[in-house]
C-alpha positions as CSV (number, residue, x, y, z in Angstrom):
1,X,148.7,43.3,25.9
2,X,145.3,44.3,24.6
3,X,142.0,42.9,25.6
4,X,141.4,41.5,22.1
5,X,144.7,39.6,22.3
6,X,143.8,37.9,25.5
7,X,142.0,34.7,24.6
8,X,142.4,33.0,27.9
9,X,139.8,35.1,29.5
10,X,137.1,35.0,26.9
11,X,135.0,32.7,29.0
12,X,134.9,35.3,31.8
13,X,132.9,37.9,29.9
14,X,129.7,36.9,31.7
15,X,131.1,36.4,35.2
16,X,129.6,38.0,38.3
17,X,132.6,40.3,39.1
18,X,131.0,43.5,37.6
19,X,127.8,42.7,39.6
20,X,129.6,42.7,42.9
21,X,131.6,45.7,41.9
22,X,128.4,47.7,41.2
23,X,126.9,46.5,44.5
24,X,130.0,47.6,46.4
25,X,130.0,51.0,44.6
26,X,126.3,51.6,45.2
27,X,126.6,50.7,48.9
28,X,129.7,52.9,49.3
29,X,127.7,55.8,47.7
30,X,125.0,55.3,50.2
31,X,127.3,55.0,53.2
32,X,129.5,58.0,52.2
33,X,126.6,60.1,51.1
34,X,127.3,62.7,53.8
35,X,130.8,63.2,52.4
36,X,129.6,63.4,48.8
37,X,127.0,66.0,49.8
38,X,129.8,68.0,51.6
39,X,131.8,67.9,48.3
40,X,128.8,69.1,46.3
41,X,128.4,72.0,48.7
42,X,132.1,72.8,48.8
43,X,132.3,72.8,45.0
44,X,129.8,75.7,44.9
45,X,132.5,78.0,46.4
46,X,134.8,79.8,44.0
47,X,138.0,78.2,45.4
48,X,136.6,74.7,45.0
49,X,134.7,75.2,41.8
50,X,137.2,73.0,39.9
51,X,136.2,70.0,42.1
52,X,133.8,68.3,39.7
53,X,136.6,68.0,37.1
54,X,138.9,66.1,39.5
55,X,137.2,62.7,39.5
56,X,137.0,62.9,35.7
57,X,140.7,63.6,35.3
58,X,141.6,60.9,37.9
59,X,139.5,58.4,35.8
60,X,141.4,59.4,32.7
61,X,144.8,59.0,34.5
62,X,143.7,55.6,35.7
63,X,142.6,54.4,32.2
64,X,145.9,55.7,30.8
65,X,147.8,53.6,33.4
66,X,145.6,50.6,32.7
67,X,147.0,50.4,29.2
68,X,150.3,49.3,30.6
69,X,148.8,46.5,32.7
70,X,148.0,43.1,31.1
71,X,144.6,41.5,31.6
72,X,145.0,39.2,34.7
73,X,141.6,37.9,35.7
74,X,141.2,34.9,37.9
75,X,142.1,34.0,41.5
76,X,144.9,36.0,43.3
77,X,146.2,35.7,46.8
78,X,147.1,39.3,47.3
79,X,143.6,41.0,47.3
80,X,143.1,41.0,51.1
81,X,145.3,44.0,51.8
82,X,142.6,45.9,49.9
83,X,139.9,44.5,52.2
84,X,141.9,45.7,55.2
85,X,142.1,49.2,53.6
86,X,138.4,49.1,52.9
87,X,137.6,48.3,56.5
88,X,139.8,51.2,57.6
89,X,138.1,53.5,55.1
90,X,134.6,52.5,56.5
91,X,135.9,53.0,60.0
92,X,137.1,56.5,59.2
93,X,133.8,57.2,57.5
94,X,131.9,56.0,60.5
95,X,133.9,58.3,62.8
96,X,133.1,61.2,60.6
97,X,129.4,60.3,60.5
98,X,129.2,59.8,64.3
99,X,131.0,63.1,64.9
100,X,128.8,64.9,62.3
101,X,131.8,66.1,60.4
102,X,131.0,65.4,56.8
103,X,134.5,66.4,55.5
104,X,136.0,63.4,57.3
105,X,133.5,61.2,55.5
106,X,134.6,62.8,52.2
107,X,138.3,62.0,53.0
108,X,137.4,58.4,53.8
109,X,135.8,58.1,50.4
110,X,139.2,58.4,48.7
111,X,140.5,55.6,50.9
112,X,137.6,53.4,49.8
113,X,138.4,54.1,46.1
114,X,142.0,53.0,46.7
115,X,140.9,49.9,48.5
116,X,138.5,48.8,45.7
117,X,141.4,49.1,43.2
118,X,143.6,46.9,45.3
119,X,140.8,44.3,45.7
120,X,140.0,44.3,41.9
121,X,143.6,44.1,40.7
122,X,145.4,42.6,43.7
123,X,148.2,44.3,45.7
124,X,151.1,43.8,43.2
125,X,149.2,45.4,40.4
126,X,146.8,47.8,42.2
127,X,149.5,49.5,44.3
128,X,150.8,51.1,41.1
129,X,147.5,53.0,40.6
130,X,148.2,55.4,43.4
131,X,148.7,58.5,41.1
132,X,145.0,58.8,40.0
133,X,143.8,58.0,43.6
134,X,146.1,60.6,45.1
135,X,144.9,63.1,42.6
136,X,141.4,62.8,44.1
137,X,142.7,64.7,47.1
138,X,142.5,67.9,45.1
139,X,138.7,67.7,45.0
140,X,138.5,67.8,48.8
141,X,137.7,71.0,50.8
142,X,140.3,71.9,53.4
143,X,139.3,71.7,57.0
144,X,138.1,75.1,58.1
145,X,140.9,75.6,60.6
146,X,143.5,74.9,57.9
147,X,141.6,77.0,55.4
148,X,141.4,80.1,57.4
149,X,145.0,79.9,58.5
150,X,146.2,79.3,54.9
151,X,143.9,82.0,53.5
152,X,145.2,84.5,56.0
153,X,148.8,83.6,55.4
154,X,148.4,83.9,51.6
155,X,146.6,87.3,52.1
156,X,149.7,88.5,54.0
157,X,152.1,87.3,51.3
158,X,149.9,88.7,48.5
159,X,149.6,92.1,50.4
160,X,153.3,92.3,51.0
161,X,154.3,91.5,47.4
162,X,151.5,93.7,46.0
163,X,152.8,96.6,48.0
164,X,156.3,95.9,46.9
165,X,155.3,96.0,43.3
166,X,153.4,99.3,43.8
167,X,156.5,100.8,45.4
168,X,158.6,99.6,42.4
169,X,156.1,101.7,40.3
170,X,156.7,104.7,42.6
171,X,153.2,104.5,44.0
172,X,153.1,105.9,47.5
173,X,151.5,103.1,49.6
174,X,151.3,101.9,53.2
175,X,150.4,98.4,54.4
176,X,148.6,97.8,57.6
177,X,147.7,94.1,58.0
178,X,145.7,93.3,54.9
179,X,144.7,96.9,54.3
180,X,146.6,98.7,51.5
181,X,146.6,102.5,52.2
182,X,147.0,104.5,49.0
183,X,146.4,107.8,50.8
184,X,143.3,108.8,48.9
185,X,141.7,105.4,49.5
186,X,142.2,102.1,51.4
187,X,142.0,98.7,49.7
188,X,141.2,95.6,51.8
189,X,142.9,92.4,50.6
190,X,140.0,90.2,51.6
191,X,139.7,86.5,51.8
192,X,138.7,86.3,48.1
193,X,142.1,87.9,47.3
194,X,144.1,85.2,49.1
195,X,144.7,83.4,45.9
196,X,143.1,80.1,47.0
197,X,140.6,80.1,44.1
198,X,143.6,80.0,41.8
199,X,145.9,77.9,43.9
200,X,143.8,74.7,44.2
201,X,143.1,74.4,40.4
202,X,146.8,75.1,39.6
203,X,148.0,72.5,42.1
204,X,145.7,70.0,40.5
205,X,146.9,71.0,37.0
206,X,150.6,70.8,38.0
207,X,150.1,67.4,39.5
208,X,148.6,66.0,36.2
209,X,151.3,67.9,34.3
210,X,154.0,66.2,36.4
211,X,152.4,62.7,36.0
212,X,152.2,63.1,32.2
213,X,155.7,64.6,32.0
214,X,158.4,62.2,30.7
215,X,161.3,64.3,31.7
216,X,163.6,63.7,34.7
217,X,162.1,63.2,38.1
218,X,163.6,66.5,39.4
219,X,161.8,68.3,36.6
220,X,158.5,66.8,37.9
221,X,159.4,67.9,41.4
222,X,160.1,71.5,40.3
223,X,156.8,71.6,38.4
224,X,154.9,70.5,41.4
225,X,156.6,72.8,43.9
226,X,156.5,75.9,41.6
227,X,152.7,75.9,41.2
228,X,152.1,77.6,44.6
229,X,154.7,80.4,44.2
230,X,153.6,81.1,40.6
231,X,150.0,81.5,41.8
232,X,150.9,83.7,44.7
233,X,153.1,85.9,42.4
234,X,150.3,86.3,39.9
235,X,147.8,87.2,42.6
236,X,150.2,89.8,43.9
237,X,150.6,91.3,40.5
238,X,146.8,91.5,40.2
239,X,146.6,93.3,43.5
240,X,149.3,95.7,42.5
241,X,147.7,96.5,39.1
242,X,144.4,96.9,40.9
243,X,146.0,99.4,43.2
244,X,147.4,101.4,40.3
245,X,143.9,101.5,38.6
246,X,142.2,102.5,41.9
247,X,144.6,105.4,42.4
248,X,144.6,106.6,38.8
249,X,140.9,106.0,37.8
250,X,139.0,105.3,41.0
251,X,137.4,102.3,42.6
252,X,134.9,101.8,39.8
253,X,137.7,100.7,37.5
254,X,139.0,98.4,40.2
255,X,135.7,96.6,40.5
256,X,135.7,95.8,36.7
257,X,139.3,94.8,36.7
258,X,139.0,92.5,39.7
259,X,135.9,90.8,38.2
260,X,137.7,90.3,34.8
261,X,140.9,88.9,36.3
262,X,139.3,86.6,38.8
263,X,139.1,82.8,38.2
264,X,140.1,81.4,34.9
265,X,142.1,84.4,33.5
266,X,144.6,84.1,36.3
267,X,144.5,80.3,36.0
268,X,145.4,80.4,32.3
269,X,148.2,82.9,32.9
270,X,149.6,80.6,35.6
271,X,149.3,77.6,33.2
272,X,151.3,79.5,30.5
273,X,154.0,80.3,33.1
274,X,154.1,76.6,34.1
275,X,154.5,75.5,30.5
276,X,157.2,78.1,30.0
277,X,159.1,76.8,33.1
278,X,158.9,73.2,31.7
279,X,160.2,74.4,28.3
280,X,163.1,76.2,29.9
281,X,164.1,73.1,31.9
282,X,164.0,71.0,28.8
283,X,166.1,73.5,26.9
284,X,168.8,73.4,29.6
285,X,168.7,69.6,29.8
286,X,171.5,67.7,28.0
287,X,169.0,65.4,26.2
288,X,167.2,67.9,24.1
289,X,163.5,67.3,23.6
290,X,160.5,69.4,22.7
291,X,157.7,70.0,25.2
292,X,155.3,68.0,22.9
293,X,157.7,65.0,23.1
294,X,158.1,65.4,26.9
295,X,154.3,65.2,27.5
296,X,152.5,61.8,27.2
297,X,149.2,63.0,25.7
298,X,148.2,59.7,24.0
299,X,144.5,59.2,24.5
300,X,143.8,56.3,22.1
301,X,142.2,53.2,23.5
302,X,140.8,54.6,26.7
303,X,137.3,53.3,26.0
304,X,138.8,49.8,25.4
305,X,140.4,50.0,28.8
306,X,137.1,51.1,30.4
307,X,135.5,47.9,29.0
308,X,138.0,45.8,30.9
309,X,135.8,46.2,34.0
310,X,133.9,43.2,32.7
311,X,136.9,41.1,33.5
312,X,136.8,41.9,37.2
313,X,137.0,38.6,39.0
314,X,134.2,37.8,41.6
315,X,136.8,37.0,44.2
316,X,135.9,36.2,47.8
317,X,137.6,39.5,48.7
318,X,135.4,41.5,46.4
319,X,132.2,39.7,47.6
320,X,133.2,40.2,51.2
321,X,133.9,43.9,50.7
322,X,130.5,44.4,48.9
323,X,128.6,42.6,51.7
324,X,130.5,44.5,54.5
325,X,129.8,47.9,52.8
326,X,126.2,47.1,52.1
327,X,125.5,45.8,55.6
328,X,127.1,49.0,57.1
329,X,125.3,51.3,54.7
330,X,121.9,49.7,55.4
331,X,122.5,49.3,59.1
332,X,123.4,52.9,59.6
333,X,119.8,54.0,59.3
334,X,119.0,52.1,62.5
335,X,121.2,54.3,64.6
336,X,119.7,57.2,66.6
337,X,119.5,60.6,65.1
338,X,122.3,62.6,66.7
339,X,121.1,65.8,65.1
340,X,118.0,65.7,67.3
341,X,120.0,66.7,70.4
342,X,119.1,70.2,71.6
343,X,121.1,72.4,73.9
344,X,119.3,74.4,76.6
345,X,120.9,77.7,77.0
346,X,120.1,81.4,77.6
347,X,120.5,83.8,74.8
348,X,123.3,86.4,75.0
349,X,120.5,89.0,74.9
350,X,120.1,88.3,78.7
351,X,123.8,88.7,79.4
352,X,124.1,90.7,82.7
353,X,124.9,94.4,82.6
354,X,126.8,94.1,85.8
355,X,129.2,91.4,86.8
356,X,130.5,91.7,90.4
357,X,131.8,95.3,90.5
358,X,132.1,95.5,86.7
359,X,129.5,97.8,85.0
360,X,128.6,97.7,81.4
361,X,129.6,100.8,79.4
362,X,127.3,101.8,76.6
363,X,125.2,99.5,74.5
364,X,126.4,96.1,73.2
365,X,128.3,96.4,69.9
366,X,126.6,95.1,66.8
367,X,129.0,93.7,64.2
368,X,128.8,94.8,60.6
369,X,127.0,92.4,58.2
370,X,130.2,91.3,56.5
371,X,131.8,90.5,59.8
372,X,128.7,88.6,61.0
373,X,128.8,86.7,57.7
374,X,132.4,85.7,58.2
375,X,131.8,84.9,61.9
376,X,128.8,82.6,61.2
377,X,127.9,82.4,64.9
378,X,124.4,81.5,66.1
379,X,124.6,83.9,69.0
380,X,127.2,86.5,70.1
381,X,127.8,89.3,72.6
382,X,130.3,92.1,72.3
383,X,130.3,94.6,75.2
384,X,132.6,96.7,77.3
385,X,132.9,96.7,81.1
386,X,134.6,99.0,83.6
387,X,135.3,99.2,87.3
388,X,135.6,102.4,89.4
389,X,139.2,101.8,90.3
390,X,140.3,101.2,86.6
391,X,141.1,103.8,84.1
392,X,140.8,101.3,81.2
393,X,137.8,99.2,80.2
394,X,137.6,95.5,79.4
395,X,135.9,94.3,76.2
396,X,134.1,91.0,76.5
397,X,133.3,89.1,73.3
398,X,131.8,85.6,73.0
399,X,130.4,83.8,70.0
400,X,128.4,80.5,70.4
401,X,127.9,77.9,67.7
402,X,125.1,75.3,67.8
403,X,126.8,73.2,65.2
404,X,130.5,73.5,64.5
405,X,130.7,70.6,62.0
406,X,130.0,72.9,59.0
407,X,132.4,75.7,60.0
408,X,132.7,77.0,63.5
409,X,135.1,79.1,65.4
410,X,137.7,81.4,63.8
411,X,140.8,81.8,65.9
412,X,141.8,85.4,66.8
413,X,145.3,84.4,65.5
414,X,143.6,84.6,62.1
415,X,141.2,87.5,62.5
416,X,143.3,90.0,64.4
417,X,146.2,90.3,61.9
418,X,143.7,90.7,59.1
419,X,142.5,93.9,60.8
420,X,146.0,95.3,60.9
421,X,146.9,94.2,64.4
422,X,150.3,92.6,64.9
423,X,150.7,89.9,67.5
424,X,153.7,91.0,69.4
425,X,153.6,88.2,72.0
426,X,151.5,85.0,72.5
427,X,151.6,82.2,75.0
428,X,149.3,79.4,76.0
429,X,149.0,78.9,79.8
430,X,146.9,77.0,82.3
431,X,145.4,79.5,84.8
432,X,143.3,76.9,86.7
433,X,145.5,77.4,89.8
434,X,145.1,81.2,89.7
435,X,141.4,80.9,89.4
436,X,141.1,78.2,92.2
437,X,139.8,75.6,89.8
438,X,140.5,71.9,89.8
439,X,139.9,71.4,86.1
440,X,142.4,72.7,83.5
441,X,141.7,76.2,82.3
442,X,143.9,76.7,79.2
443,X,143.9,80.2,77.6
444,X,145.9,82.2,75.2
445,X,147.5,85.4,76.5
446,X,148.6,87.8,73.8
447,X,149.8,91.4,73.3
448,X,148.7,93.0,70.0
449,X,149.7,96.3,68.7
450,X,148.9,98.7,65.8
451,X,151.2,101.6,65.6
452,X,151.7,102.9,69.1
453,X,148.5,101.3,70.4
454,X,149.0,98.2,72.5
455,X,146.3,95.9,73.8
456,X,146.3,92.7,75.9
457,X,144.1,89.8,74.9
458,X,142.9,86.7,76.6
459,X,141.0,84.1,74.7
460,X,140.0,80.5,74.8
461,X,137.6,78.0,73.2
462,X,134.7,76.4,75.2
463,X,134.1,72.8,74.2
464,X,131.5,71.1,76.4
465,X,132.8,72.7,79.5
466,X,136.5,72.4,78.7
467,X,138.7,75.5,78.4
468,X,140.9,74.9,75.4
469,X,143.6,77.2,74.1
470,X,144.6,75.4,70.9
471,X,142.1,75.7,68.0
472,X,143.2,72.3,66.5
473,X,142.7,70.8,70.0
474,X,139.2,72.2,70.1
475,X,138.5,70.5,66.7
476,X,139.7,67.2,68.0
477,X,137.5,67.5,71.0
478,X,134.6,68.4,68.7
479,X,135.0,65.1,66.9
480,X,135.2,63.2,70.2
481,X,132.1,64.9,71.6
482,X,130.2,64.3,68.4
483,X,131.0,60.6,68.6
484,X,130.5,60.2,72.3
485,X,127.4,62.4,72.9
486,X,126.3,63.8,69.5
487,X,127.0,67.4,70.7
488,X,128.6,69.7,68.2
489,X,128.2,73.0,70.0
490,X,131.0,75.3,71.2
491,X,132.1,78.8,71.7
492,X,134.9,81.3,71.9
493,X,135.5,83.8,74.7
494,X,137.8,86.8,74.2
495,X,138.7,89.5,76.6
496,X,140.6,92.7,75.5
497,X,141.9,95.7,77.4
498,X,144.0,98.7,76.3
499,X,147.5,99.0,77.8
500,X,147.5,102.6,78.7
501,X,150.5,104.9,78.1
502,X,153.2,104.0,80.6
503,X,151.1,101.3,82.1
504,X,153.0,98.0,82.9
505,X,151.8,94.9,81.1
506,X,151.3,93.2,84.5
507,X,148.6,95.8,85.4
508,X,146.7,95.0,82.2
509,X,147.1,91.3,82.9
510,X,145.8,91.8,86.5
511,X,142.7,93.6,85.1
512,X,141.9,90.7,82.7
513,X,142.6,88.1,85.5
514,X,140.0,89.8,87.6
515,X,137.4,89.9,84.8
516,X,138.0,86.2,84.0
517,X,137.5,85.3,87.7
518,X,134.2,87.2,87.9
519,X,133.0,86.0,84.4
520,X,133.5,82.3,85.1
521,X,130.3,81.8,87.1
522,X,128.2,83.6,84.5
523,X,129.3,81.7,81.4
524,X,127.5,78.3,81.9
525,X,124.1,79.9,81.4
526,X,125.1,81.0,77.9
527,X,127.7,78.4,77.1
528,X,126.5,75.0,78.5
529,X,129.1,72.6,79.7
530,X,128.6,68.9,80.2
């Protein structure tokens, strides 16, 4: 049914529904401003540069679906589920704002969009608009913990496949973590080579492709699932070709090649492969159809559908939602400024050169500029200590963050393998009893190795005086502390010692236990607790 054909609603063209819809949208924009700002900042990164296109594409998907829905203005008794979802979205947004984690506010914005559709069209009609709302997820930045873990995982896969391709071409190569050793030179498969900058746009494209695809449901599922492996495969091919160019012509050729094949070139190749996969499935399907026939690319009448917003009914649910959102958005400015909280602490520059009978060896280590940039810490210390009775030293590293809401701590589970270290063993234990402490002291114990070199590592996260072993747990505590106290600071402490030739693992553990016991009294000066 077209708008022109609907004569029963002609008297509604001047109703107040659009007014209340605009009020609700403006109030939501004000309330979710932190999240929108986080999106704008994330979209400046290469892996999220496709972000601005996502809302536009979601709007087009919505208008296409709206063509199948008749005009149904007037009272409905199924709008209130949308109000419940809107209240939940505002609650999630408030939690994100209180915690100072703007990404959570951005996630809540999508819930609000879904709620306003349910309110405007009612539950029975609005629930069918989930595809364009779900598509908005592709504009969101991943939480940093997930991002770094996924990025590292994809780096490993790309490195392994890239080396496999190089060996197929009889190129002598050795892989150590993310470092591809060609003999004459070493190539580091950095974070930019993880494939995320191709993966996110391809996932979004495959989603739209599947929505518009009129073939069988299992075809849609294959198209969605295949997007990730296609992207990783193409990224591995790029790495392999880059390795061949670097070996044959030098690194200057590699720089030009990498620049040319970054971004949209790889994206377009992946799109072509995705189209080819769809064409192959259609060819094998009993009901033969062309790819053009299988894609619903009709775009006529979208502007007519957009004009249907003037038929939005000024329902009590819509007015209530607009007033709730406006009151919360305006009232938010009366809350105290959580960002004004300052933490009194000593700089790591005054870290002691002697701790109990441990004596500092040499000068503190200064990290390279690229490592410092990836670390993004406000203060750090990296130094070695030794005792007279020990043949091996203990390296103490700690990084402190004044505000973890915009990034924060990177787990060694991510960083160490990237440097070529293999985690041979890892467990999370509570050592409070061994240290004579009443409060839990959860740490990670690990043995890492590179070739014949083996090291034992202890590390934990400091979150307002709590010792946390799990990085996800530290993020949850960060949110809680941000809401409860406004504090967003935190730190990581890592101790490392070499396991000498023939030395039992227990001896290395005893050495680290002793350092932990002696280090505990010193830490609160530099990493404040409660």
